[in-house]
C-alpha positions as CSV (number, residue, x, y, z in Angstrom):
1,M,22.3,33.7,11.3
2,Q,21.2,30.0,11.0
3,S,19.2,29.5,7.8
4,G,18.1,25.9,8.3
5,L,17.9,23.1,10.8
6,S,20.8,22.7,13.2
7,A,23.3,20.0,12.5
8,D,22.0,18.1,15.5
9,C,18.4,18.1,14.2
10,Q,19.5,17.1,10.7
11,K,21.4,14.2,12.2
12,Q,18.4,13.2,14.3
13,L,16.3,12.8,11.1
14,Q,19.1,11.0,9.3
15,D,19.5,8.6,12.2
16,A,15.8,7.9,12.4
17,L,15.4,7.2,8.7
18,G,18.7,5.3,8.4
19,A,18.7,3.5,11.7
20,D,21.3,0.7,12.3
21,A,20.3,-2.9,12.0
22,E,19.1,-3.2,15.5
23,L,16.5,-0.4,15.1
24,K,15.7,-0.3,11.5
25,N,12.4,-1.9,10.3
26,E,12.5,-4.8,7.9
27,R,10.9,-2.5,5.3
28,Q,11.4,1.2,5.7
29,V,11.1,3.9,3.0
30,S,10.6,7.6,3.1
31,Y,9.2,10.2,0.7
32,W,8.8,13.9,0.3
33,M,5.2,14.7,-0.2
34,S,3.4,16.6,-3.0
35,G,1.0,19.4,-2.0
36,H,0.6,21.4,1.2
37,R,-0.9,18.8,3.6
38,A,2.5,17.1,4.5
39,D,6.2,17.6,3.9
40,F,7.4,14.1,4.2
41,C,6.2,10.6,5.2
42,V,7.7,7.3,6.3
43,M,6.3,3.9,5.5
44,L,7.4,1.2,7.9
45,M,6.8,-2.6,8.1
46,D,8.1,-4.9,10.7
47,P,6.8,-7.8,12.8
48,D,7.6,-5.8,16.0
49,P,5.2,-2.9,16.5
50,A,7.6,-1.3,18.9
51,K,10.2,-1.0,16.1
52,V,7.6,0.6,13.8
53,D,6.6,3.1,16.4
54,G,10.2,3.6,17.4
55,V,11.0,5.5,14.2
56,H,8.1,7.9,15.0
57,Q,9.4,8.4,18.5
58,R,13.0,9.1,17.3
59,I,11.7,11.8,14.9
60,M,9.5,13.4,17.6
61,A,12.1,13.2,20.4
62,P,13.4,16.5,21.9
63,G,15.4,18.5,19.4
64,L,13.9,17.9,16.0
65,G,10.5,17.1,17.5
66,Q,9.7,20.7,18.3
67,F,9.7,21.5,14.6
68,I,7.5,18.5,13.5
69,E,3.7,18.5,13.4
70,P,2.3,15.0,12.7
71,V,-0.7,15.4,10.4
72,W,-1.7,11.8,9.6
73,S,-0.9,8.2,10.3
74,F,-2.4,4.8,9.5
75,V,-1.7,1.5,11.4
76,S,-2.5,-1.7,9.5
77,M,-1.3,-5.3,8.9
78,S,-0.4,-7.1,5.7
79,E,-2.7,-10.0,4.9
80,I,-3.7,-12.6,2.3
81,S,-7.2,-11.6,1.3
82,E,-10.0,-14.0,1.4
83,Y,-10.6,-13.2,-2.3
84,V,-7.3,-14.6,-3.4
85,P,-8.3,-17.7,-5.3
86,T,-7.3,-21.1,-4.0
87,I,-6.0,-23.4,-6.6
88,D,-9.4,-25.1,-6.8
89,R,-11.3,-21.8,-7.0
90,F,-8.9,-20.7,-9.8
91,R,-9.7,-23.8,-11.8
92,D,-13.5,-23.4,-11.2
93,R,-13.2,-19.8,-12.4
94,L,-11.6,-21.0,-15.7
95,I,-14.3,-23.5,-16.2
96,A,-17.0,-21.0,-15.4
97,G,-15.5,-18.8,-18.1
98,G,-16.1,-21.5,-20.7
99,A,-12.9,-23.5,-20.6
100,D,-13.0,-27.3,-21.1
101,P,-12.2,-28.8,-17.7
102,E,-10.3,-31.7,-19.3
103,S,-8.3,-29.6,-21.7
104,P,-4.5,-29.3,-21.6
105,E,-4.9,-25.6,-21.5
106,V,-6.8,-25.6,-18.2
107,A,-4.2,-28.1,-16.7
108,A,-1.3,-25.8,-17.8
109,K,-2.9,-22.7,-16.4
110,V,-3.8,-24.3,-13.1
111,A,-0.2,-25.7,-12.8
112,A,1.3,-22.3,-13.5
113,Y,-1.0,-20.6,-11.0
114,E,0.0,-23.3,-8.4
115,R,3.6,-22.3,-8.9
116,R,3.0,-18.6,-8.7
117,L,0.7,-18.6,-5.7
118,P,3.3,-19.0,-2.9
119,M,5.3,-16.1,-4.4
120,M,2.3,-13.9,-4.8
121,N,1.2,-14.6,-1.2
122,E,4.7,-13.8,0.1
123,Q,4.6,-10.5,-1.8
124,R,1.2,-9.7,-0.1
125,L,2.6,-10.5,3.4
126,R,6.2,-9.2,3.1
127,P,6.3,-7.1,0.0
128,E,9.5,-6.0,-1.7
129,I,9.1,-2.3,-2.1
130,P,10.1,-1.3,-5.6
131,D,12.7,1.3,-6.1
132,W,10.3,3.5,-8.1
133,P,10.0,7.2,-7.8
134,A,6.3,7.8,-7.1
135,A,4.0,6.5,-4.4
136,C,0.3,7.0,-3.5
137,F,-1.3,6.2,-0.1
138,Y,-5.0,6.3,0.7
139,P,-7.4,4.6,3.1
140,M,-10.7,3.1,2.2
141,N,-13.8,1.4,3.6
142,K,-16.5,-0.8,2.1
143,S,-19.9,0.9,2.3
144,R,-22.8,-0.2,4.6
145,V,-25.5,2.1,3.2
146,V,-28.9,0.7,2.2
147,G,-28.7,-0.8,-1.2
148,A,-24.9,-0.9,-1.2
149,N,-23.9,-2.8,1.9
150,W,-20.8,-4.8,1.0
151,F,-21.0,-6.9,4.2
152,S,-24.5,-8.1,3.5
153,E,-23.6,-9.4,0.0
154,P,-23.0,-13.1,-0.4
155,F,-19.3,-14.2,-0.7
156,S,-19.9,-15.4,-4.3
157,A,-21.0,-11.9,-5.3
158,R,-18.1,-10.2,-3.5
159,N,-15.6,-12.6,-4.9
160,A,-16.8,-12.0,-8.5
161,M,-16.6,-8.2,-8.0
162,M,-13.1,-8.5,-6.5
163,A,-12.0,-10.7,-9.5
164,E,-13.1,-8.0,-11.9
165,H,-11.2,-5.4,-9.8
166,A,-8.1,-7.5,-9.9
167,Q,-8.3,-7.9,-13.7
168,S,-8.3,-4.1,-14.0
169,G,-5.1,-4.0,-12.0
170,I,-3.3,-6.6,-14.0
171,A,-3.3,-4.3,-17.0
172,F,-0.8,-2.1,-15.1
173,A,1.8,-4.9,-14.4
174,G,5.3,-3.5,-14.6
175,K,4.0,0.0,-14.2
176,V,2.3,0.0,-10.8
177,S,2.8,-2.3,-7.8
178,Q,0.1,-2.5,-5.1
179,L,-0.1,-3.4,-1.4
180,I,-3.4,-3.7,0.4
181,S,-3.1,-3.8,4.2
182,V,-5.9,-4.2,6.7
183,G,-6.7,-1.7,9.4
184,V,-9.9,-3.3,10.8
185,G,-9.7,-3.1,14.5
186,L,-6.4,-1.1,14.3
187,D,-7.4,2.3,12.8
188,D,-10.4,4.3,11.7
189,W,-10.4,3.0,8.2
190,E,-10.7,-0.6,7.1
191,W,-7.9,-0.8,4.5
192,M,-4.9,1.1,3.3
193,V,-4.0,1.1,-0.4
194,T,-0.4,1.7,-1.3
195,L,0.5,2.2,-4.9
196,W,4.1,2.4,-6.2
197,G,4.5,3.8,-9.7
198,R,7.3,4.1,-12.3
199,N,5.6,7.4,-13.2
200,P,3.0,9.4,-11.3
201,E,0.8,9.3,-14.5
202,Y,0.4,5.6,-14.0
203,L,-1.0,6.2,-10.5
204,R,-3.6,8.5,-11.9
205,E,-4.5,6.0,-14.7
206,I,-4.9,3.0,-12.4
207,V,-7.0,4.8,-9.8
208,Y,-9.3,6.2,-12.6
209,K,-9.7,2.9,-14.4
210,M,-10.5,1.0,-11.2
211,R,-13.2,3.5,-10.2
212,F,-15.4,1.9,-12.8
213,D,-15.3,-1.6,-11.3
214,K,-18.4,-2.4,-9.4
215,A,-16.5,-3.1,-6.2
216,S,-15.3,0.5,-6.3
217,A,-18.1,2.4,-8.1
218,K,-20.8,1.1,-5.8
219,Y,-19.2,0.0,-2.6
220,A,-16.0,1.9,-2.0
221,E,-15.5,4.9,0.3
222,F,-12.1,6.7,0.1
223,G,-10.2,8.8,2.5
224,P,-7.4,11.4,1.8
225,F,-4.9,10.8,-0.9
226,Y,-1.2,11.4,-0.2
227,V,1.3,11.3,-3.1
228,G,5.0,11.3,-2.5
229,Y,8.4,10.8,-4.2
230,R,11.0,8.5,-2.8
231,A,13.7,10.3,-0.9
232,G,16.2,9.7,1.9
233,A,16.7,12.0,4.9
234,E,19.2,14.3,3.0
235,E,16.9,14.6,0.0
236,I,13.9,15.4,2.2
237,L,15.9,18.1,4.1
238,D,17.1,19.6,0.8
239,H,13.6,19.5,-0.8
240,C,12.1,21.2,2.3
241,Q,14.7,23.9,2.2
242,L,16.1,22.9,5.6
243,L,19.8,22.5,4.8
């Protein structure tokens, strides 16, 4: 009696998650999922949307597909946020914080930021996914309710709140890496937050800490949270008791 998936079905998943160079996405990583809402997930990033969807189609094709029930997906694009300071805005922020505009310290900080900015923007658009064990995915919107309508606030106020939010995240450098992708016009939620952690405890800590920032406490609306642990096809099959 067969106790797991057939060899053909196992190979179908292995081929989909480990596709050759022609089919594989530029960034492609899979996880087994914690909890009962999903068994595994795949995160895909590529300039060609057909290649992104192609992995889903290969998993759902006849054979393995009869055993798979898709439960959730999110389509989004990477972006450079409007709240990422330009070099001039970065300098203005230092001065607004009390720094002497003519001081060598301000000049040094601005020069350092100017060197870092291209690398940071590249990471926002084409992130290097860290080889860390834990990941968390959740969608979010900015609220539009009376008294807390994010989109009716002036840019200066939104920018200040997002600067505070960013400072909270900086405290987790080296522990958590983040990607914010935009789903406006592409999916039901406006943004997707992806967090990679060296330890799942760090994921809990950063989400809790950032809940107190005004941009989150007053204006954020959150969707379902999915937490997973990095795994290839063989590890997923083994974890799900399908071998």
